[in-house]
N, C-alpha and C positions, 0 to 999 in steps of 0.2 A: 504494500500500500504506500502511496506517495504522501509525503508530508507537505507537499505543495501542489498547486495546480495553476492552470491558466484561467484568466477571467477577463471578460470584456469590461472596460471601464468607460464611463461617460463623464465628461467634464463640460462645463459651460464657461465660456470666456466672459469678459466684462461687457461685451456687446450683446450677450445673450445667445451666441452661436454654440451649438452642441458639437462635441468632438468625441468619437469613439476610438479606442485603441485596445490593445491587449497587454495585460500586465501579468506577472507571476505573483500568485497569492501564497502567503505563508501562514495560513491559519486564521488571521483576523483581518478586518478591513484596513487596519493600520500597518499590517505586515505585508506590504507589496512593493514591487519595484516602483521607483519614482517615475521613471520614463517608460513609455511604451516599448515593447520588445518586438523583435522580428524573428522569424524562424531561421534556423541555421544548422549546419552540420558539415562534416568533412567530405561527404559524398552527396550525390543527388538523392539517394535512398534515405539518408539521414535527414535531409531537409523535408522530404515527403513524410517521413515518420513524425517529425516535429509538427508539420502542418496538420497532419491527421489528428494528433493529440490536441492541438490548439482548437480544432473544429469540434472535437468530441467534448472538450471542457467548456467551450463557448455555448454549446447546446445544453449542457448539464447544469451549469451554475447561473445564478441571476446576474444581472448587470450591476456592477459596483458603481454607484452614483456619488461623484464628488462635486462639491460646490466651490 
């Protein structure tokens, strides 16, 4: 079992525009990466595996809303 997961985050800028990105979550809403992340890996297969996990987690977890 993973102690972290990917989650979609929604932020709203001072002009009221919404932005969605992906962060790594570490158990609590305060425990996540500050900047959005991108998939990666040493091979094409590893990038696809990372993207697949991101998609599965994005479907599983609610959107994290930050103001």
